[in-house]
The first five atom37 places (N, CA, C, CB, O) and aatype in JSON, in Angstrom:
{
  "aatype": [12, 10, 0, 16, 1, 11, 10, 5, 3, 6, 7, 0, 11, 10, 10, 10, 6, 10, 6, 15, 0, 5, 15, 19, 18, 11, 1, 0, 10, 3, 7, 18, 3, 11, 9, 19, 0, 0, 15, 19, 7, 5, 18, 15, 2, 19, 15, 13, 0, 7, 1, 0, 1, 14, 14, 19, 11, 14, 15, 11, 14, 2, 11, 10, 11, 10, 10, 0, 0, 0, 16, 9, 7, 7, 10, 10, 10, 7, 10, 9, 0, 14, 10, 15, 18, 6, 10, 10, 19, 2, 1, 1, 9, 1, 4, 1, 3, 3, 19, 6, 1, 0, 10, 7, 9, 14, 19, 9, 7, 6, 13, 15, 13, 16, 14, 16, 10, 1, 7, 16, 16],
  "atom_mask": [
    [1, 1, 1, 1, 1],
    [1, 1, 1, 1, 1],
    [1, 1, 1, 1, 1],
    [1, 1, 1, 1, 1],
    [1, 1, 1, 1, 1],
    [1, 1, 1, 1, 1],
    [1, 1, 1, 1, 1],
    [1, 1, 1, 1, 1],
    [1, 1, 1, 1, 1],
    [1, 1, 1, 1, 1],
    [1, 1, 1, 0, 1],
    [1, 1, 1, 1, 1],
    [1, 1, 1, 1, 1],
    [1, 1, 1, 1, 1],
    [1, 1, 1, 1, 1],
    [1, 1, 1, 1, 1],
    [1, 1, 1, 1, 1],
    [1, 1, 1, 1, 1],
    [1, 1, 1, 1, 1],
    [1, 1, 1, 1, 1],
    [1, 1, 1, 1, 1],
    [1, 1, 1, 1, 1],
    [1, 1, 1, 1, 1],
    [1, 1, 1, 1, 1],
    [1, 1, 1, 1, 1],
    [1, 1, 1, 1, 1],
    [1, 1, 1, 1, 1],
    [1, 1, 1, 1, 1],
    [1, 1, 1, 1, 1],
    [1, 1, 1, 1, 1],
    [1, 1, 1, 0, 1],
    [1, 1, 1, 1, 1],
    [1, 1, 1, 1, 1],
    [1, 1, 1, 1, 1],
    [1, 1, 1, 1, 1],
    [1, 1, 1, 1, 1],
    [1, 1, 1, 1, 1],
    [1, 1, 1, 1, 1],
    [1, 1, 1, 1, 1],
    [1, 1, 1, 1, 1],
    [1, 1, 1, 0, 1],
    [1, 1, 1, 1, 1],
    [1, 1, 1, 1, 1],
    [1, 1, 1, 1, 1],
    [1, 1, 1, 1, 1],
    [1, 1, 1, 1, 1],
    [1, 1, 1, 1, 1],
    [1, 1, 1, 1, 1],
    [1, 1, 1, 1, 1],
    [1, 1, 1, 0, 1],
    [1, 1, 1, 1, 1],
    [1, 1, 1, 1, 1],
    [1, 1, 1, 1, 1],
    [1, 1, 1, 1, 1],
    [1, 1, 1, 1, 1],
    [1, 1, 1, 1, 1],
    [1, 1, 1, 1, 1],
    [1, 1, 1, 1, 1],
    [1, 1, 1, 1, 1],
    [1, 1, 1, 1, 1],
    [1, 1, 1, 1, 1],
    [1, 1, 1, 1, 1],
    [1, 1, 1, 1, 1],
    [1, 1, 1, 1, 1],
    [1, 1, 1, 1, 1],
    [1, 1, 1, 1, 1],
    [1, 1, 1, 1, 1],
    [1, 1, 1, 1, 1],
    [1, 1, 1, 1, 1],
    [1, 1, 1, 1, 1],
    [1, 1, 1, 1, 1],
    [1, 1, 1, 1, 1],
    [1, 1, 1, 0, 1],
    [1, 1, 1, 0, 1],
    [1, 1, 1, 1, 1],
    [1, 1, 1, 1, 1],
    [1, 1, 1, 1, 1],
    [1, 1, 1, 0, 1],
    [1, 1, 1, 1, 1],
    [1, 1, 1, 1, 1],
    [1, 1, 1, 1, 1],
    [1, 1, 1, 1, 1],
    [1, 1, 1, 1, 1],
    [1, 1, 1, 1, 1],
    [1, 1, 1, 1, 1],
    [1, 1, 1, 1, 1],
    [1, 1, 1, 1, 1],
    [1, 1, 1, 1, 1],
    [1, 1, 1, 1, 1],
    [1, 1, 1, 1, 1],
    [1, 1, 1, 1, 1],
    [1, 1, 1, 1, 1],
    [1, 1, 1, 1, 1],
    [1, 1, 1, 1, 1],
    [1, 1, 1, 1, 1],
    [1, 1, 1, 1, 1],
    [1, 1, 1, 1, 1],
    [1, 1, 1, 1, 1],
    [1, 1, 1, 1, 1],
    [1, 1, 1, 1, 1],
    [1, 1, 1, 1, 1],
    [1, 1, 1, 1, 1],
    [1, 1, 1, 1, 1],
    [1, 1, 1, 0, 1],
    [1, 1, 1, 1, 1],
    [1, 1, 1, 1, 1],
    [1, 1, 1, 1, 1],
    [1, 1, 1, 1, 1],
    [1, 1, 1, 0, 1],
    [1, 1, 1, 1, 1],
    [1, 1, 1, 1, 1],
    [1, 1, 1, 1, 1],
    [1, 1, 1, 1, 1],
    [1, 1, 1, 1, 1],
    [1, 1, 1, 1, 1],
    [1, 1, 1, 1, 1],
    [1, 1, 1, 1, 1],
    [1, 1, 1, 1, 1],
    [1, 1, 1, 0, 1],
    [1, 1, 1, 1, 1],
    [1, 1, 1, 1, 1]
  ],
  "atom_positions": [
    [[29.36, 3.19, -62.58], [28.58, 2.16, -61.86], [29.86, 1.22, -60.88], [27.63, 1.09, -63.17], [29.57, 0.31, -60.09]],
    [[30.71, 1.51, -61.05], [31.69, 1.04, -60.03], [31.75, 1.66, -58.88], [32.91, 1.06, -60.45], [32.08, 1.04, -57.86]],
    [[31.46, 2.94, -58.85], [31.5, 4.0, -57.96], [30.28, 3.41, -56.63], [31.04, 5.6, -58.91], [30.43, 3.3, -55.41]],
    [[29.0, 3.1, -57.59], [27.4, 3.12, -56.76], [27.67, 1.89, -56.44], [25.74, 3.36, -57.61], [26.97, 1.56, -55.49]],
    [[28.36, 1.06, -56.79], [28.47, -0.88, -56.36], [29.37, -0.66, -55.29], [29.31, -2.25, -57.71], [29.43, -1.61, -54.52]],
    [[30.14, 0.38, -54.99], [31.18, -0.18, -53.99], [30.49, 0.84, -52.91], [33.1, 0.01, -54.4], [30.69, 0.53, -51.74]],
    [[29.82, 1.86, -53.1], [28.78, 2.39, -52.14], [27.9, 1.37, -51.44], [27.89, 3.31, -52.85], [27.9, 1.03, -50.26]],
    [[27.14, 0.97, -52.47], [26.32, -0.49, -51.99], [26.61, -1.28, -50.91], [26.39, -1.48, -52.92], [25.99, -1.69, -49.92]],
    [[28.13, -1.44, -51.53], [28.86, -2.63, -51.1], [29.4, -1.86, -49.16], [30.52, -3.02, -52.6], [29.07, -2.54, -48.19]],
    [[30.04, -0.74, -48.96], [30.17, -0.08, -47.95], [28.59, -0.25, -47.07], [30.66, 1.38, -48.44], [28.53, -0.75, -45.95]],
    [[27.57, 0.18, -47.7], [26.38, 0.47, -46.84], [25.64, -0.91, -46.23], [0.0, 0.0, 0.0], [24.89, -0.86, -45.26]],
    [[25.98, -2.29, -47.03], [25.72, -3.07, -46.56], [26.65, -3.59, -45.67], [25.34, -3.61, -47.28], [25.95, -4.1, -44.8]],
    [[27.84, -3.77, -45.38], [28.9, -3.92, -44.51], [28.48, -2.68, -43.09], [30.48, -3.58, -45.51], [28.49, -3.0, -41.9]],
    [[28.19, -1.57, -43.53], [27.76, -0.87, -42.0], [26.71, -1.6, -41.6], [27.28, 0.76, -41.96], [26.67, -1.95, -40.42]],
    [[25.77, -1.92, -42.43], [24.43, -2.32, -42.13], [24.85, -3.23, -40.75], [23.6, -3.21, -43.5], [24.83, -2.98, -39.55]],
    [[25.33, -4.69, -41.75], [25.93, -5.92, -40.76], [26.5, -5.41, -39.89], [26.88, -6.92, -41.26], [26.47, -6.36, -39.1]],
    [[27.41, -4.06, -38.98], [28.12, -3.9, -38.43], [26.87, -3.18, -37.61], [29.34, -3.45, -38.99], [27.17, -3.16, -36.42]],
    [[26.09, -2.81, -37.75], [24.89, -2.47, -37.15], [24.45, -3.21, -36.35], [24.03, -2.28, -37.84], [24.71, -3.23, -35.14]],
    [[23.55, -4.05, -37.07], [22.98, -5.41, -36.89], [23.85, -6.55, -35.33], [23.3, -6.18, -38.69], [23.25, -7.1, -34.41]],
    [[25.26, -6.54, -35.6], [26.07, -6.62, -34.83], [26.07, -6.29, -33.63], [26.73, -6.28, -35.19], [25.95, -7.22, -32.83]],
    [[26.21, -4.72, -33.03], [26.04, -3.86, -32.59], [24.87, -4.1, -31.83], [26.14, -3.01, -33.36], [24.92, -4.23, -30.61]],
    [[23.83, -4.16, -32.48], [22.59, -4.08, -31.65], [22.72, -6.1, -30.85], [20.8, -3.58, -33.06], [22.73, -6.44, -29.67]],
    [[22.78, -6.74, -31.79], [22.79, -8.01, -30.72], [23.77, -7.82, -29.77], [23.09, -9.42, -31.36], [23.23, -8.28, -28.76]],
    [[24.95, -7.42, -29.43], [26.03, -7.54, -28.63], [25.21, -6.51, -27.5], [27.66, -7.08, -29.37], [24.98, -7.02, -26.41]],
    [[24.84, -5.38, -27.66], [24.39, -4.68, -26.98], [22.97, -5.32, -26.34], [24.38, -3.53, -27.68], [22.75, -4.93, -25.19]],
    [[21.76, -6.42, -27.0], [21.25, -6.89, -26.16], [21.44, -7.86, -25.74], [20.49, -6.84, -26.26], [20.37, -8.29, -25.31]],
    [[22.26, -8.58, -25.58], [23.31, -9.5, -25.04], [23.43, -9.07, -23.75], [24.66, -9.51, -25.77], [23.05, -9.55, -22.68]],
    [[24.09, -7.95, -24.08], [24.4, -7.46, -22.55], [23.49, -6.78, -21.59], [25.39, -6.57, -22.58], [23.7, -6.69, -20.38]],
    [[22.32, -6.24, -22.32], [21.3, -5.75, -21.24], [20.68, -7.64, -20.83], [19.73, -4.29, -22.14], [20.6, -7.93, -19.63]],
    [[20.47, -8.25, -21.42], [20.05, -9.65, -20.82], [20.59, -10.02, -19.53], [20.43, -10.75, -21.7], [20.0, -10.3, -18.48]],
    [[22.42, -9.92, -19.94], [22.97, -10.04, -18.77], [22.86, -8.99, -17.43], [0.0, 0.0, 0.0], [22.95, -9.44, -16.29]],
    [[22.76, -8.26, -17.57], [23.17, -6.68, -16.64], [22.19, -7.52, -15.54], [22.46, -4.55, -17.41], [22.78, -8.02, -14.58]],
    [[20.66, -7.71, -15.63], [19.9, -8.26, -14.53], [21.04, -9.07, -13.66], [18.61, -9.27, -15.11], [21.49, -8.53, -12.64]],
    [[21.62, -10.65, -14.17], [22.34, -11.42, -13.33], [23.46, -10.71, -12.8], [22.73, -12.56, -13.93], [23.72, -10.82, -11.6]],
    [[24.19, -9.94, -13.61], [25.39, -9.45, -12.86], [24.83, -8.16, -11.59], [26.59, -8.73, -14.18], [25.52, -8.13, -10.57]],
    [[23.48, -7.05, -11.69], [23.26, -6.67, -10.54], [23.09, -7.59, -9.38], [22.35, -6.0, -10.67], [23.73, -7.57, -8.33]],
    [[22.22, -8.34, -9.72], [21.68, -9.83, -8.63], [22.94, -10.09, -7.91], [21.16, -11.56, -9.58], [22.95, -10.2, -6.68]],
    [[24.07, -10.21, -8.7], [25.01, -11.1, -8.2], [26.18, -10.3, -7.27], [25.62, -11.86, -9.47], [26.96, -10.74, -6.42]],
    [[25.99, -9.13, -7.73], [26.46, -7.76, -7.13], [26.37, -7.59, -5.82], [25.79, -6.69, -7.61], [27.2, -7.69, -4.92]],
    [[24.93, -7.24, -5.84], [23.89, -6.72, -4.21], [24.44, -7.48, -3.0], [21.92, -7.26, -4.22], [24.57, -7.14, -1.82]],
    [[24.68, -8.4, -3.52], [24.83, -9.47, -2.3], [25.65, -10.53, -2.11], [0.0, 0.0, 0.0], [25.87, -11.02, -3.22]],
    [[26.25, -11.19, -1.19], [26.63, -12.54, -1.23], [25.8, -13.8, -0.76], [27.69, -12.54, -0.58], [26.05, -14.3, 0.34]],
    [[24.92, -14.27, -1.49], [23.54, -14.91, -1.65], [24.44, -16.11, -2.2], [22.18, -14.09, -2.73], [25.05, -16.11, -3.27]],
    [[24.39, -17.02, -1.35], [24.59, -18.31, -2.43], [23.24, -19.1, -2.72], [25.71, -19.48, -1.78], [23.32, -19.78, -3.75]],
    [[21.78, -19.19, -1.91], [20.92, -20.05, -2.38], [20.06, -19.05, -3.52], [20.05, -20.76, -1.1], [18.9, -19.4, -3.74]],
    [[20.5, -17.97, -4.16], [19.4, -17.05, -4.65], [20.02, -17.37, -6.32], [19.42, -15.1, -3.9], [21.23, -17.56, -6.47]],
    [[19.11, -17.39, -7.46], [19.47, -17.86, -8.4], [18.05, -16.56, -9.35], [19.47, -19.81, -8.32], [17.04, -16.1, -8.8]],
    [[18.39, -16.39, -10.39], [17.89, -15.94, -11.62], [16.99, -16.72, -12.45], [18.87, -15.67, -12.33], [17.23, -17.66, -13.21]],
    [[15.65, -16.02, -12.1], [14.55, -16.95, -12.57], [14.35, -16.68, -14.36], [12.98, -16.54, -11.59], [14.39, -17.5, -15.28]],
    [[14.15, -15.45, -14.37], [14.3, -15.12, -15.54], [13.3, -13.85, -15.55], [0.0, 0.0, 0.0], [12.7, -13.54, -14.52]],
    [[13.13, -13.06, -16.84], [12.37, -11.69, -16.94], [10.9, -12.3, -17.03], [12.84, -10.64, -18.39], [10.63, -13.39, -17.54]],
    [[10.03, -11.46, -16.46], [8.53, -11.53, -16.24], [7.86, -11.41, -17.52], [8.02, -10.43, -15.29], [8.11, -10.42, -18.21]],
    [[6.9, -12.41, -18.0], [6.38, -12.24, -18.86], [5.06, -11.54, -19.1], [6.48, -13.11, -19.13], [4.18, -11.55, -18.24]],
    [[4.94, -11.0, -20.16], [3.53, -9.76, -20.05], [2.35, -10.94, -19.68], [3.02, -8.65, -22.0], [2.72, -12.11, -19.68]],
    [[0.97, -10.61, -19.37], [0.32, -11.42, -19.27], [-0.55, -11.27, -20.36], [-0.08, -11.5, -18.15], [-0.41, -10.37, -21.19]],
    [[-1.62, -12.29, -20.41], [-1.88, -13.03, -21.63], [-3.13, -12.04, -21.47], [-1.99, -14.9, -21.71], [-3.45, -11.63, -22.58]],
    [[-3.85, -11.58, -20.56], [-5.16, -10.87, -20.92], [-5.09, -9.56, -19.88], [-6.64, -11.95, -20.67], [-4.23, -9.3, -19.03]],
    [[-6.23, -8.88, -20.22], [-5.53, -7.57, -19.11], [-6.28, -8.05, -17.86], [-6.0, -5.57, -19.53], [-6.94, -9.08, -17.84]],
    [[-6.06, -6.93, -16.44], [-6.96, -7.51, -15.73], [-6.91, -5.64, -14.78], [-6.4, -9.37, -14.88], [-6.06, -4.75, -14.7]],
    [[-8.54, -5.85, -14.17], [-8.99, -4.48, -13.87], [-9.69, -4.72, -11.92], [-10.44, -3.97, -15.36], [-10.05, -5.72, -11.32]],
    [[-9.62, -3.78, -11.67], [-10.1, -4.14, -10.31], [-11.33, -4.19, -10.54], [-9.8, -3.28, -9.16], [-11.84, -3.66, -11.53]],
    [[-12.21, -5.09, -9.31], [-13.76, -5.28, -9.13], [-14.04, -4.31, -8.56], [-14.32, -6.39, -8.44], [-13.3, -3.97, -7.64]],
    [[-15.17, -3.54, -8.89], [-15.26, -2.32, -8.51], [-16.41, -2.62, -7.2], [-15.7, -1.28, -9.84], [-16.59, -1.93, -6.19]],
    [[-17.26, -4.21, -7.72], [-18.78, -3.88, -6.84], [-17.87, -4.88, -5.49], [-20.91, -4.82, -7.78], [-18.24, -4.72, -4.33]],
    [[-16.9, -5.69, -5.75], [-16.1, -5.91, -4.37], [-15.47, -5.17, -3.49], [-15.3, -6.52, -4.49], [-15.45, -5.32, -2.26]],
    [[-14.88, -4.3, -4.21], [-14.06, -3.13, -3.39], [-14.97, -2.06, -2.77], [-13.0, -2.3, -4.39], [-14.62, -1.34, -1.83]],
    [[-16.18, -2.0, -3.36], [-17.79, -1.06, -2.73], [-17.98, -1.48, -1.41], [-19.47, -1.47, -3.59], [-17.67, -0.88, -0.38]],
    [[-18.57, -2.71, -1.56], [-18.75, -3.84, -0.73], [-18.33, -3.8, 0.44], [-18.29, -4.83, -1.16], [-18.97, -3.4, 1.4]],
    [[-16.97, -4.31, 0.46], [-15.72, -3.88, 1.03], [-15.6, -2.92, 1.77], [-14.94, -3.65, 0.28], [-15.58, -3.12, 2.98]],
    [[-15.5, -1.64, 1.26], [-15.25, -0.32, 1.85], [-16.31, -0.04, 2.56], [-14.97, 0.75, 0.96], [-16.14, 0.46, 3.67]],
    [[-17.78, -0.33, 2.01], [-18.88, -0.32, 3.1], [-19.03, -0.62, 3.87], [-19.64, -0.55, 3.1], [-19.7, 0.06, 4.63]],
    [[-18.39, -2.2, 4.39], [-18.6, -2.72, 5.49], [-17.58, -2.19, 6.65], [-18.57, -4.09, 5.24], [-17.73, -1.96, 7.85]],
    [[-16.58, -2.11, 5.81], [-15.16, -1.21, 6.81], [-15.68, -0.24, 7.11], [0.0, 0.0, 0.0], [-15.41, 0.06, 8.27]],
    [[-16.46, 0.59, 6.51], [-16.89, 1.82, 6.99], [-17.77, 2.11, 8.32], [0.0, 0.0, 0.0], [-17.69, 2.84, 9.31]],
    [[-18.85, 0.94, 7.7], [-19.9, 0.54, 9.02], [-19.21, 0.48, 10.34], [-20.6, -0.99, 8.87], [-19.31, 1.28, 11.27]],
    [[-18.25, -0.99, 10.23], [-17.43, -1.08, 11.28], [-16.91, 0.07, 12.32], [-16.49, -1.59, 10.75], [-17.31, 0.39, 13.44]],
    [[-15.76, 0.6, 11.41], [-15.26, 1.79, 11.88], [-16.33, 3.0, 12.14], [-14.25, 2.17, 10.93], [-15.92, 3.95, 12.81]],
    [[-17.32, 3.02, 11.78], [-18.32, 4.24, 12.44], [-19.09, 3.41, 13.75], [0.0, 0.0, 0.0], [-19.61, 4.18, 14.55]],
    [[-19.18, 2.48, 13.94], [-19.44, 1.56, 14.99], [-18.55, 1.46, 16.16], [-19.5, 0.38, 14.46], [-18.8, 1.81, 17.32]],
    [[-17.4, 0.88, 15.64], [-16.33, 0.65, 16.68], [-15.71, 2.12, 17.34], [-15.07, -0.24, 15.92], [-15.62, 2.38, 18.54]],
    [[-15.44, 2.7, 16.57], [-14.82, 3.9, 17.11], [-15.51, 4.85, 17.76], [-14.25, 4.51, 16.24], [-14.63, 5.64, 18.12]],
    [[-16.39, 5.2, 18.07], [-17.14, 6.01, 19.12], [-17.3, 4.81, 20.44], [-18.84, 6.63, 18.4], [-16.76, 5.02, 21.53]],
    [[-17.94, 3.82, 20.23], [-18.01, 3.27, 21.29], [-16.55, 2.99, 22.18], [-18.73, 2.16, 20.92], [-16.54, 3.08, 23.41]],
    [[-15.32, 2.63, 21.37], [-14.27, 2.74, 22.34], [-14.13, 3.67, 22.86], [-13.25, 2.55, 22.06], [-14.05, 3.62, 24.09]],
    [[-14.08, 4.55, 22.38], [-14.18, 5.86, 22.51], [-14.28, 6.38, 23.88], [-15.19, 6.25, 21.81], [-13.47, 6.7, 24.74]],
    [[-15.86, 6.33, 23.73], [-16.61, 6.08, 25.03], [-16.33, 5.64, 26.49], [-17.31, 5.33, 24.76], [-16.44, 6.18, 27.59]],
    [[-15.84, 4.11, 25.91], [-15.51, 3.02, 26.79], [-14.1, 3.58, 27.47], [-15.36, 1.52, 25.91], [-13.83, 3.81, 28.65]],
    [[-13.44, 3.69, 26.43], [-11.82, 3.89, 26.86], [-11.28, 5.03, 27.18], [-10.94, 3.55, 25.92], [-10.44, 5.05, 28.08]],
    [[-11.63, 6.1, 26.59], [-10.96, 7.5, 26.86], [-11.73, 8.2, 27.82], [-10.84, 8.41, 25.6], [-11.38, 8.55, 28.95]],
    [[-13.15, 8.43, 27.06], [-14.16, 9.49, 27.19], [-14.78, 8.8, 28.21], [-15.08, 9.91, 25.92], [-15.9, 8.46, 27.84]],
    [[-14.45, 8.32, 29.74], [-14.95, 7.67, 30.86], [-15.88, 8.77, 31.41], [-13.81, 7.15, 31.88], [-15.12, 9.35, 32.19]],
    [[-16.81, 9.26, 31.46], [-17.69, 9.69, 32.21], [-18.75, 9.23, 33.47], [-18.13, 10.01, 31.45], [-19.47, 8.25, 33.62]],
    [[-18.42, 10.67, 34.47], [-18.89, 10.01, 35.54], [-20.54, 10.11, 35.84], [-18.08, 10.53, 36.65], [-20.89, 11.29, 35.79]],
    [[-21.71, 9.15, 36.14], [-22.81, 9.66, 35.98], [-23.29, 9.4, 37.17], [-23.5, 9.29, 34.93], [-24.09, 10.31, 37.39]],
    [[-23.26, 8.42, 38.38], [-23.59, 8.15, 39.26], [-22.8, 7.95, 40.54], [-24.1, 7.47, 38.9], [-21.64, 8.29, 40.28]],
    [[-22.92, 7.48, 42.02], [-22.17, 7.33, 42.53], [-21.63, 6.11, 42.44], [-22.4, 7.71, 43.37], [-20.62, 6.36, 43.08]],
    [[-21.52, 5.01, 42.15], [-21.43, 3.69, 41.6], [-20.06, 3.89, 40.34], [-23.15, 3.21, 40.91], [-19.19, 3.03, 40.24]],
    [[-20.07, 4.79, 39.7], [-19.08, 5.06, 38.54], [-17.7, 5.46, 39.13], [-19.63, 6.27, 37.56], [-16.54, 5.13, 38.85]],
    [[-18.44, 6.54, 40.32], [-17.43, 7.26, 41.09], [-16.28, 5.91, 42.02], [-18.49, 8.42, 42.31], [-15.06, 5.75, 42.02]],
    [[-17.04, 5.43, 42.48], [-16.8, 4.3, 43.43], [-15.85, 3.15, 42.63], [-18.33, 3.66, 43.94], [-14.8, 2.8, 43.16]],
    [[-16.32, 2.5, 41.17], [-15.68, 1.54, 40.63], [-14.44, 2.08, 40.06], [-16.46, 0.88, 39.74], [-13.41, 1.41, 40.18]],
    [[-14.42, 3.46, 39.32], [-12.84, 4.05, 38.73], [-12.3, 4.71, 39.74], [-12.82, 5.14, 37.42], [-11.11, 4.66, 39.43]],
    [[-12.36, 5.35, 40.81], [-11.82, 5.76, 41.8], [-10.81, 4.75, 42.47], [-12.81, 6.16, 42.56], [-9.58, 4.83, 42.55]],
    [[-11.79, 3.65, 43.01], [-11.48, 2.59, 44.34], [-12.02, 3.28, 45.38], [0.0, 0.0, 0.0], [-11.92, 2.61, 46.41]],
    [[-12.6, 4.41, 45.59], [-12.7, 5.16, 47.05], [-14.28, 4.83, 47.23], [-12.26, 7.09, 47.08], [-15.08, 4.28, 46.47]],
    [[-14.42, 5.41, 48.56], [-16.03, 4.83, 48.77], [-16.42, 6.45, 48.82], [-16.51, 3.62, 50.51], [-15.59, 7.31, 49.12]],
    [[-17.73, 6.73, 48.51], [-18.09, 7.81, 48.2], [-18.96, 8.19, 49.8], [-18.9, 7.74, 46.68], [-19.73, 7.35, 50.26]],
    [[-18.74, 9.51, 50.51], [-19.6, 9.53, 52.1], [-20.44, 10.33, 51.6], [-18.89, 10.12, 53.67], [-21.52, 10.38, 52.18]],
    [[-20.25, 11.18, 50.46], [-21.61, 12.26, 50.09], [-22.24, 12.47, 49.0], [0.0, 0.0, 0.0], [-21.7, 12.22, 47.92]],
    [[-23.62, 13.01, 49.08], [-23.99, 12.92, 47.28], [-25.2, 13.84, 47.52], [-24.49, 11.04, 46.39], [-26.08, 13.83, 48.38]],
    [[-24.96, 14.62, 46.5], [-25.79, 15.77, 46.22], [-26.55, 15.48, 45.54], [-25.34, 16.79, 45.78], [-26.25, 14.54, 44.8]],
    [[-27.87, 16.07, 45.39], [-29.0, 15.96, 44.35], [-29.2, 17.1, 43.31], [-30.28, 15.86, 45.09], [-28.78, 18.21, 43.62]],
    [[-29.82, 16.94, 42.08], [-29.82, 18.04, 41.71], [-31.52, 18.47, 41.78], [-29.03, 18.07, 40.38], [-32.35, 17.67, 41.34]],
    [[-31.94, 19.8, 42.36], [-33.17, 19.78, 42.37], [-33.48, 21.29, 41.53], [-33.7, 19.55, 43.91], [-32.9, 22.3, 41.93]],
    [[-34.38, 21.36, 40.41], [-34.53, 22.15, 39.38], [-35.65, 23.41, 40.16], [-35.13, 21.19, 37.97], [-36.66, 23.25, 40.85]],
    [[-34.97, 24.6, 39.72], [-35.77, 26.26, 40.67], [-36.63, 26.33, 39.95], [-35.02, 27.98, 40.81], [-36.31, 26.27, 38.76]],
    [[-37.94, 26.48, 40.24], [-39.12, 27.36, 39.57], [-38.25, 28.81, 39.44], [-40.77, 27.5, 40.71], [-37.77, 29.37, 40.42]],
    [[-38.16, 29.18, 38.42], [-38.21, 30.64, 38.48], [-39.5, 31.53, 37.85], [-36.99, 31.04, 37.78], [-40.39, 31.16, 37.09]],
    [[-39.29, 32.68, 38.4], [-40.89, 33.62, 38.27], [-41.46, 33.01, 39.26], [0.0, 0.0, 0.0], [-42.67, 32.92, 39.04]],
    [[-41.2, 32.64, 40.08], [-42.63, 32.46, 41.01], [-41.99, 33.45, 42.27], [-43.14, 30.44, 41.62], [-40.85, 33.88, 42.1]],
    [[-42.64, 33.75, 43.37], [-42.21, 34.61, 44.06], [-43.42, 34.46, 45.05], [-41.87, 35.92, 43.34], [-43.5, 35.17, 46.05]]
  ]
}
């Protein structure tokens, strides 16, 4: 009976030491953030506010709003991209005025296109 009681006392002592070590470890982890923040830089006007609290209710993205924004953005991109490409990059010369305006030189001659009829002799 004395041996059993001695083992129980030793178990209780070890359990108390374990709880003590766990609390010390938890306090060390809580202070670690402050130590890391202080060691990163020499900022005098920064203070550690605390750990973030978990949200009270879950949140999820609003799929209808995202779909509407993507549709409007796609339409705008689909209209603006080709128009800006035509106006800024792919400048075609379609008539005499385009040559004078784009190059800044006067046109002294002009050829007209006349379709030929094939098969007539």
